[in-house]
MIPA-490853 format. One line per field, with one value per residue (C-alpha): x negated, y negated, z negated; residue in three letters; residue number from 1. Coordinates in steps of 0.2 Angstrom, whole numbers, padded with zeros to 4 digits. Layout:
N
c1: (X, ...)
c2: (Y, ...)
c3: (Z, ...)
res: (ALA, ...)
n: (NUM, ...)
// end
This chain:
480
c1: (-0572, -0582, -0589, -0587, -0606, -0612, -0626, -0641, -0658, -0673, -0685, -0674, -0667, -0678, -0692, -0684, -0668, -0672, -0681, -0666, -0656, -0668, -0670, -0651, -0645, -0660, -0654, -0667, -0660, -0671, -0671, -0657, -0652, -0643, -0624, -0626, -0639, -0625, -0611, -0621, -0625, -0609, -0595, -0598, -0589, -0606, -0609, -0593, -0595, -0613, -0603, -0590, -0603, -0612, -0597, -0593, -0613, -0611, -0595, -0604, -0619, -0609, -0596, -0608, -0595, -0582, -0591, -0592, -0583, -0579, -0592, -0610, -0616, -0635, -0634, -0626, -0636, -0630, -0646, -0638, -0627, -0644, -0652, -0638, -0639, -0657, -0659, -0660, -0645, -0645, -0647, -0632, -0623, -0625, -0618, -0602, -0602, -0604, -0589, -0579, -0581, -0576, -0558, -0555, -0559, -0553, -0562, -0553, -0563, -0557, -0562, -0564, -0558, -0576, -0587, -0601, -0619, -0631, -0646, -0639, -0641, -0656, -0664, -0660, -0659, -0640, -0628, -0641, -0654, -0649, -0645, -0663, -0664, -0645, -0645, -0635, -0623, -0632, -0620, -0603, -0589, -0583, -0598, -0609, -0628, -0634, -0652, -0655, -0650, -0631, -0619, -0605, -0589, -0574, -0562, -0547, -0547, -0549, -0536, -0524, -0530, -0526, -0507, -0503, -0510, -0505, -0491, -0509, -0514, -0531, -0529, -0522, -0538, -0547, -0539, -0539, -0559, -0558, -0549, -0556, -0576, -0578, -0575, -0578, -0565, -0553, -0557, -0553, -0535, -0529, -0532, -0523, -0503, -0497, -0498, -0483, -0495, -0502, -0487, -0472, -0481, -0487, -0469, -0460, -0471, -0466, -0446, -0450, -0458, -0451, -0458, -0474, -0488, -0491, -0508, -0504, -0490, -0505, -0516, -0502, -0498, -0515, -0517, -0502, -0509, -0525, -0519, -0507, -0521, -0523, -0512, -0515, -0506, -0492, -0486, -0491, -0478, -0463, -0467, -0464, -0448, -0440, -0427, -0424, -0428, -0422, -0428, -0422, -0405, -0394, -0391, -0394, -0406, -0408, -0419, -0425, -0444, -0459, -0460, -0443, -0443, -0460, -0451, -0434, -0446, -0456, -0441, -0433, -0449, -0449, -0429, -0432, -0448, -0435, -0422, -0435, -0434, -0454, -0458, -0475, -0480, -0494, -0483, -0472, -0486, -0493, -0476, -0471, -0491, -0488, -0471, -0479, -0494, -0481, -0468, -0475, -0478, -0460, -0452, -0432, -0431, -0417, -0399, -0402, -0420, -0412, -0400, -0412, -0423, -0410, -0402, -0418, -0419, -0402, -0410, -0423, -0411, -0401, -0414, -0422, -0406, -0400, -0422, -0417, -0401, -0410, -0424, -0411, -0402, -0387, -0387, -0386, -0402, -0395, -0405, -0408, -0417, -0427, -0435, -0432, -0449, -0456, -0445, -0444, -0440, -0458, -0463, -0449, -0459, -0471, -0455, -0449, -0464, -0467, -0451, -0452, -0468, -0459, -0444, -0457, -0468, -0450, -0444, -0460, -0459, -0442, -0449, -0462, -0450, -0439, -0455, -0463, -0451, -0433, -0430, -0435, -0426, -0406, -0403, -0413, -0400, -0388, -0391, -0394, -0378, -0367, -0375, -0378, -0372, -0386, -0399, -0386, -0391, -0408, -0407, -0411, -0422, -0438, -0451, -0437, -0429, -0446, -0445, -0424, -0426, -0428, -0417, -0403, -0410, -0406, -0390, -0385, -0390, -0381, -0365, -0362, -0365, -0350, -0339, -0338, -0334, -0314, -0311, -0294, -0295, -0305, -0324, -0333, -0349, -0354, -0345, -0355, -0371, -0369, -0366, -0383, -0396, -0385, -0391, -0406, -0412, -0410, -0416, -0435, -0436, -0432, -0432, -0444, -0457, -0473, -0481, -0496, -0496, -0497, -0514, -0515, -0531, -0536, -0552, -0556, -0557, -0574, -0574, -0564, -0572, -0563, -0548, -0557, -0570, -0554, -0545, -0557, -0559, -0541, -0539, -0555, -0548, -0530, -0537, -0549)
c2: (-0279, -0265, -0257, -0268, -0273, -0267, -0252, -0260, -0256, -0261, -0265, -0266, -0285, -0299, -0307, -0325, -0319, -0313, -0330, -0338, -0332, -0335, -0352, -0354, -0346, -0347, -0357, -0357, -0344, -0354, -0372, -0381, -0395, -0412, -0415, -0430, -0421, -0408, -0419, -0428, -0413, -0402, -0414, -0427, -0427, -0427, -0411, -0403, -0406, -0395, -0380, -0380, -0379, -0368, -0357, -0358, -0354, -0339, -0334, -0334, -0326, -0312, -0311, -0297, -0285, -0291, -0284, -0266, -0254, -0253, -0238, -0244, -0235, -0232, -0248, -0260, -0274, -0285, -0293, -0309, -0297, -0283, -0297, -0301, -0284, -0283, -0300, -0298, -0295, -0312, -0321, -0312, -0316, -0335, -0334, -0324, -0336, -0351, -0348, -0343, -0357, -0367, -0357, -0362, -0379, -0382, -0396, -0406, -0410, -0426, -0427, -0447, -0452, -0455, -0438, -0437, -0436, -0427, -0440, -0458, -0469, -0478, -0458, -0457, -0440, -0436, -0421, -0406, -0416, -0418, -0398, -0395, -0407, -0401, -0394, -0380, -0380, -0364, -0370, -0362, -0374, -0369, -0375, -0360, -0361, -0349, -0345, -0328, -0318, -0315, -0325, -0334, -0336, -0346, -0330, -0341, -0353, -0338, -0329, -0345, -0348, -0332, -0330, -0350, -0340, -0322, -0326, -0329, -0313, -0320, -0320, -0302, -0296, -0307, -0300, -0280, -0283, -0289, -0277, -0263, -0269, -0282, -0271, -0287, -0295, -0280, -0280, -0298, -0297, -0280, -0293, -0307, -0309, -0318, -0304, -0310, -0324, -0313, -0300, -0310, -0317, -0298, -0293, -0307, -0303, -0284, -0291, -0299, -0287, -0288, -0303, -0297, -0287, -0271, -0274, -0287, -0274, -0260, -0271, -0279, -0259, -0254, -0269, -0261, -0246, -0251, -0258, -0246, -0236, -0243, -0239, -0256, -0263, -0252, -0254, -0274, -0278, -0270, -0283, -0298, -0304, -0313, -0327, -0325, -0322, -0333, -0326, -0308, -0312, -0293, -0296, -0307, -0302, -0311, -0307, -0291, -0286, -0285, -0268, -0264, -0277, -0270, -0253, -0259, -0267, -0253, -0240, -0253, -0253, -0235, -0236, -0252, -0240, -0225, -0236, -0240, -0229, -0223, -0225, -0225, -0210, -0220, -0232, -0220, -0210, -0227, -0233, -0216, -0215, -0230, -0226, -0209, -0219, -0230, -0217, -0213, -0229, -0237, -0245, -0251, -0251, -0260, -0251, -0258, -0251, -0233, -0234, -0237, -0223, -0210, -0219, -0214, -0196, -0194, -0203, -0191, -0178, -0180, -0182, -0166, -0156, -0162, -0159, -0141, -0140, -0145, -0130, -0117, -0122, -0126, -0146, -0154, -0164, -0180, -0192, -0202, -0188, -0187, -0202, -0207, -0203, -0196, -0181, -0167, -0150, -0143, -0159, -0152, -0141, -0153, -0164, -0154, -0153, -0171, -0175, -0159, -0167, -0185, -0175, -0168, -0184, -0194, -0178, -0181, -0197, -0196, -0180, -0193, -0206, -0191, -0181, -0198, -0214, -0206, -0213, -0234, -0228, -0227, -0235, -0221, -0207, -0216, -0218, -0197, -0192, -0204, -0197, -0179, -0171, -0178, -0165, -0150, -0147, -0143, -0134, -0117, -0121, -0113, -0128, -0140, -0130, -0129, -0149, -0150, -0137, -0153, -0167, -0152, -0151, -0170, -0166, -0153, -0163, -0180, -0171, -0163, -0177, -0186, -0170, -0171, -0191, -0195, -0213, -0217, -0230, -0225, -0224, -0240, -0243, -0249, -0236, -0224, -0233, -0236, -0217, -0213, -0226, -0219, -0200, -0206, -0211, -0192, -0184, -0173, -0167, -0148, -0136, -0147, -0141, -0151, -0158, -0165, -0182, -0187, -0200, -0204, -0215, -0225, -0222, -0229, -0216, -0211, -0221, -0236, -0248, -0242, -0252, -0265, -0274, -0274, -0281, -0294, -0301, -0304, -0314, -0321, -0325, -0331, -0346, -0352)
c3: (0628, 0622, 0637, 0655, 0658, 0673, 0669, 0663, 0673, 0664, 0677, 0692, 0691, 0699, 0684, 0691, 0687, 0669, 0665, 0672, 0658, 0646, 0650, 0650, 0637, 0623, 0609, 0595, 0581, 0567, 0568, 0557, 0566, 0559, 0560, 0572, 0585, 0583, 0587, 0600, 0608, 0608, 0605, 0616, 0632, 0645, 0635, 0638, 0656, 0655, 0645, 0661, 0673, 0666, 0664, 0684, 0686, 0675, 0684, 0705, 0698, 0690, 0704, 0713, 0706, 0714, 0730, 0724, 0715, 0695, 0695, 0700, 0715, 0719, 0732, 0718, 0715, 0699, 0696, 0684, 0672, 0672, 0666, 0653, 0646, 0642, 0632, 0613, 0603, 0592, 0611, 0616, 0600, 0599, 0615, 0613, 0595, 0607, 0620, 0603, 0596, 0614, 0614, 0596, 0597, 0615, 0621, 0634, 0648, 0657, 0677, 0678, 0697, 0699, 0701, 0686, 0693, 0692, 0693, 0689, 0701, 0691, 0691, 0674, 0666, 0671, 0664, 0667, 0663, 0646, 0643, 0639, 0623, 0617, 0601, 0598, 0580, 0570, 0554, 0553, 0556, 0539, 0532, 0528, 0533, 0543, 0541, 0551, 0570, 0560, 0570, 0559, 0566, 0557, 0559, 0549, 0564, 0578, 0569, 0571, 0589, 0593, 0586, 0594, 0611, 0612, 0627, 0638, 0646, 0642, 0623, 0623, 0630, 0619, 0606, 0612, 0611, 0593, 0585, 0596, 0596, 0580, 0563, 0553, 0562, 0560, 0543, 0542, 0548, 0537, 0522, 0530, 0520, 0536, 0550, 0556, 0562, 0575, 0578, 0580, 0597, 0602, 0598, 0608, 0625, 0622, 0620, 0638, 0646, 0663, 0664, 0660, 0668, 0665, 0659, 0647, 0640, 0638, 0630, 0616, 0614, 0609, 0597, 0588, 0587, 0580, 0568, 0565, 0560, 0544, 0530, 0520, 0538, 0540, 0522, 0522, 0537, 0526, 0512, 0521, 0527, 0540, 0539, 0558, 0575, 0587, 0600, 0599, 0607, 0606, 0588, 0574, 0563, 0545, 0532, 0541, 0540, 0551, 0549, 0554, 0569, 0575, 0574, 0584, 0598, 0599, 0602, 0614, 0626, 0626, 0630, 0640, 0650, 0651, 0661, 0676, 0692, 0687, 0669, 0664, 0650, 0643, 0636, 0631, 0623, 0615, 0607, 0600, 0593, 0584, 0575, 0571, 0560, 0551, 0546, 0531, 0525, 0531, 0515, 0515, 0535, 0541, 0546, 0564, 0564, 0558, 0570, 0587, 0581, 0580, 0596, 0603, 0599, 0607, 0623, 0626, 0619, 0632, 0645, 0642, 0641, 0659, 0664, 0659, 0667, 0684, 0680, 0676, 0693, 0682, 0685, 0703, 0707, 0714, 0725, 0711, 0700, 0715, 0713, 0693, 0687, 0700, 0698, 0711, 0708, 0708, 0694, 0683, 0672, 0670, 0665, 0653, 0644, 0642, 0633, 0625, 0617, 0616, 0606, 0593, 0587, 0586, 0576, 0566, 0563, 0555, 0543, 0538, 0533, 0523, 0518, 0512, 0509, 0507, 0491, 0498, 0517, 0511, 0529, 0538, 0526, 0532, 0553, 0553, 0544, 0554, 0569, 0563, 0578, 0588, 0581, 0582, 0600, 0594, 0579, 0585, 0600, 0594, 0597, 0586, 0573, 0562, 0562, 0558, 0545, 0533, 0542, 0538, 0520, 0517, 0526, 0515, 0501, 0505, 0513, 0498, 0486, 0499, 0498, 0480, 0481, 0480, 0488, 0488, 0500, 0519, 0518, 0521, 0527, 0513, 0501, 0511, 0509, 0489, 0486, 0495, 0486, 0470, 0477, 0482, 0465, 0459, 0475, 0471, 0491, 0485, 0497, 0509, 0520, 0518, 0539, 0540, 0544, 0562, 0564, 0580, 0584, 0601, 0609, 0626, 0640, 0645, 0663, 0654, 0667, 0679, 0672, 0664, 0676, 0689, 0677, 0669, 0686, 0692, 0676, 0680, 0698, 0694, 0686, 0694)
res: (MET, GLY, GLY, VAL, PRO, SER, THR, PRO, ARG, ARG, GLY, SER, GLN, PRO, ARG, GLU, THR, ALA, ASP, LEU, TRP, GLU, LYS, LEU, LEU, ASP, VAL, PRO, LEU, THR, LEU, GLN, TRP, SER, ARG, ASP, LYS, VAL, TYR, ARG, ALA, CYS, LEU, ILE, PRO, GLN, SER, CYS, LEU, VAL, HIS, TYR, GLU, LEU, LEU, ASN, PHE, MET, PHE, VAL, ALA, MET, SER, THR, GLN, LEU, ARG, SER, GLY, PRO, MET, PRO, GLY, PRO, ASP, ASP, ALA, HIS, PRO, PHE, ILE, ASP, ALA, ALA, MET, VAL, GLN, GLU, GLY, ALA, LEU, ILE, SER, SER, VAL, VAL, ARG, ARG, LEU, LEU, ILE, ASN, TYR, ILE, THR, ARG, PRO, ARG, ILE, SER, PHE, ASN, ASP, SER, SER, TYR, PRO, ILE, LEU, THR, GLU, GLU, MET, GLN, PRO, GLY, VAL, LEU, GLN, ARG, PHE, GLY, SER, ALA, ALA, VAL, ASP, ARG, VAL, ASP, VAL, GLU, GLY, ASN, ALA, GLN, THR, GLY, PRO, LEU, VAL, ARG, LEU, PRO, PHE, ALA, SER, LEU, PHE, ASP, THR, LEU, GLY, MET, CYS, LEU, SER, ASP, GLU, ASN, SER, ALA, LEU, LEU, LEU, TYR, SER, LEU, VAL, TYR, GLY, ASN, SER, ASP, PHE, LEU, GLU, TYR, VAL, PHE, VAL, ARG, THR, ASP, LEU, ASP, THR, LEU, LEU, MET, PRO, ILE, LEU, GLU, THR, LEU, TYR, ASN, ALA, SER, ARG, ARG, THR, SER, ASN, GLN, ILE, TYR, MET, LEU, LEU, ILE, ILE, LEU, LEU, VAL, LEU, SER, GLN, ASP, SER, SER, PHE, ASN, ALA, SER, ILE, HIS, LYS, LEU, VAL, LEU, PRO, SER, VAL, PRO, TRP, TYR, GLN, GLU, ARG, ARG, LEU, HIS, ASN, THR, SER, LEU, GLY, SER, LEU, MET, VAL, VAL, ILE, LEU, ILE, ARG, THR, VAL, MET, TYR, ASN, MET, SER, LYS, LEU, ARG, TYR, ASP, VAL, TYR, LEU, HIS, THR, ASN, CYS, LEU, ALA, THR, LEU, ALA, ASN, MET, ALA, PRO, HIS, VAL, HIS, ARG, LEU, SER, GLY, TYR, ALA, SER, GLN, ARG, LEU, VAL, SER, LEU, PHE, ASP, MET, LEU, GLY, ARG, LYS, TYR, THR, LYS, LEU, VAL, GLU, ILE, LYS, GLN, GLY, LYS, GLY, PRO, LEU, SER, LYS, GLY, ASP, GLN, VAL, GLU, GLY, GLY, ILE, ILE, PRO, ASP, ASP, VAL, SER, ALA, GLU, LEU, GLN, ILE, TYR, THR, ASP, PHE, LEU, ARG, ILE, VAL, LEU, GLU, ILE, VAL, ASN, ALA, ILE, LEU, THR, TYR, ALA, LEU, PRO, ARG, ASN, PRO, GLU, VAL, VAL, TYR, ALA, ILE, MET, HIS, ARG, GLN, GLU, VAL, PHE, GLN, PRO, PHE, ARG, ASP, HIS, SER, ARG, PHE, SER, GLU, LEU, LEU, GLU, ASN, ILE, TYR, THR, VAL, LEU, ASP, PHE, PHE, ASN, SER, ARG, MET, ASP, THR, GLN, ARG, VAL, ASP, ASP, GLU, TRP, SER, VAL, ASP, LYS, VAL, LEU, GLU, ILE, ILE, ILE, ILE, ASN, CYS, ARG, SER, TRP, HIS, GLY, ASP, GLY, MET, LYS, MET, PHE, ASN, GLN, LEU, LYS, PHE, THR, TYR, GLU, GLN, GLU, SER, HIS, HIS, GLU, GLU, PHE, PHE, ILE, PRO, TYR, VAL, TRP, GLN, LEU, VAL, LEU, SER, THR, ARG)
n: (1, 2, 3, 4, 5, 6, 7, 8, 9, 10, 11, 12, 13, 14, 15, 16, 17, 18, 19, 20, 21, 22, 23, 24, 25, 26, 27, 28, 29, 30, 31, 32, 33, 34, 35, 36, 37, 38, 39, 40, 41, 42, 43, 44, 45, 46, 47, 48, 49, 50, 51, 52, 53, 54, 55, 56, 57, 58, 59, 60, 61, 62, 63, 64, 65, 66, 67, 68, 69, 70, 71, 72, 73, 74, 75, 76, 77, 78, 79, 80, 81, 82, 83, 84, 85, 86, 87, 88, 89, 90, 91, 92, 93, 94, 95, 96, 97, 98, 99, 100, 101, 102, 103, 104, 105, 106, 107, 108, 109, 110, 111, 112, 113, 114, 115, 116, 117, 118, 119, 120, 121, 122, 123, 124, 125, 126, 127, 128, 129, 130, 131, 132, 133, 134, 135, 136, 137, 138, 139, 140, 141, 142, 143, 144, 145, 146, 147, 148, 149, 150, 151, 152, 153, 154, 155, 156, 157, 158, 159, 160, 161, 162, 163, 164, 165, 166, 167, 168, 169, 170, 171, 172, 173, 174, 175, 176, 177, 178, 179, 180, 181, 182, 183, 184, 185, 186, 187, 188, 189, 190, 191, 192, 193, 194, 195, 196, 197, 198, 199, 200, 201, 202, 203, 204, 205, 206, 207, 208, 209, 210, 211, 212, 213, 214, 215, 216, 217, 218, 219, 220, 221, 222, 223, 224, 225, 226, 227, 228, 229, 230, 231, 232, 233, 234, 235, 236, 237, 238, 239, 240, 241, 242, 243, 244, 245, 246, 247, 248, 249, 250, 251, 252, 253, 254, 255, 256, 257, 258, 259, 260, 261, 262, 263, 264, 265, 266, 267, 268, 269, 270, 271, 272, 273, 274, 275, 276, 277, 278, 279, 280, 281, 282, 283, 284, 285, 286, 287, 288, 289, 290, 291, 292, 293, 294, 295, 296, 297, 298, 299, 300, 301, 302, 303, 304, 305, 306, 307, 308, 309, 310, 311, 312, 313, 314, 315, 316, 317, 318, 319, 320, 321, 322, 323, 324, 325, 326, 327, 328, 329, 330, 331, 332, 333, 334, 335, 336, 337, 338, 339, 340, 341, 342, 343, 344, 345, 346, 347, 348, 349, 350, 351, 352, 353, 354, 355, 356, 357, 358, 359, 360, 361, 362, 363, 364, 365, 366, 367, 368, 369, 370, 371, 372, 373, 374, 375, 376, 377, 378, 379, 380, 381, 382, 383, 384, 385, 386, 387, 388, 389, 390, 391, 392, 393, 394, 395, 396, 397, 398, 399, 400, 401, 402, 403, 404, 405, 406, 407, 408, 409, 410, 411, 412, 413, 414, 415, 416, 417, 418, 419, 420, 421, 422, 423, 424, 425, 426, 427, 428, 429, 430, 431, 432, 433, 434, 435, 436, 437, 438, 439, 440, 441, 442, 443, 444, 445, 446, 447, 448, 449, 450, 451, 452, 453, 454, 455, 456, 457, 458, 459, 460, 461, 462, 463, 464, 465, 466, 467, 468, 469, 470, 471, 472, 473, 474, 475, 476, 477, 478, 479, 480)
// end
């Protein structure tokens, strides 16, 4: 998770606690076990029960955090967690590997009517006694032998398992932990050609955000933001074409790129958030940051996604104009306005600044597409031409005029080309788009101003444990 442990306090934990950790977690790192011993130790039902009970024990031992706040205080004592944090890295890595292998293989534990014994009636070693002689697999499940403390994981299997389970909130948190905290796994994700395995369940969950917790939505949006920091990812998602998107209900999406769908869902998430009585600035910021990272690499953005992008600017612009009127005393502050977003008259200026920043980001997104990728995106040009009136109120605004210059350079170029065309019948969408595509080939970007590309990166807050510790325990307790 990148940082939810209790602060290690060397020497503060009882010696017996540290010894217990060593006995529970100590794994031979140099021995190579035969496959039959590995099978007996790791796959037989009795061993699964041992793992299950050990996990239960670890939950209970770590639950001292439930009696204290997210920030460790001077009187807080978490001996089990503190002992874990001072173990050698190789030991902890072995435990994490075992947990991830369990996540991938998902062993089924069958609880029969009869209870399983700690000691058998004949006083033969029972489940817990057998644990002491159990071997731990130190051979990568894909056949790569491991000889040192380096912990290897079957990333292919982990990737596929996450793709199947991302509707589960625990899996979303696990994926966040991996893409943020494990550079090797993140690099592996970027070289996969089937990014839809991960992205489709993420986008479907965001599509159904109203039925999900806000924390799960945060995790998924942060995952997308982290992924969008890589230019190869942004290019790859536009090359993968989806035959259909059956869960998208607003309209039929056929042969749309994964990148176009991602743009549509992120914009939809922003619009849904704005429609709520109390919108979330953090959610807005993450969505727009991801879109900004994607913008210079957009390739053949669909007509629907292009329309939604312009509609997003229009929606933000109308909200901005309304706030300006309220601040200037020209518009009524209705009861609904007082509730929406927590707005009260003293807060209008702060709210106005937030929407100014949002509008600028959207304009920079459009600028990046037009500056770096216009010939590849005729649908974006069409969408801007079709609704060019939405930009007019902001053309002379001191905060937006510079960013609108490039948009009007593009509009002037293509409007002039349209004026030279003679059409016997009425203009149709296909005819207009055909002319745009033809003239995209002769577009050289003359008169366009070059702005620095927006580049957003995700960084955890300095006290991120205040969020993650309660969140992790909430998930733990909800599944017990």
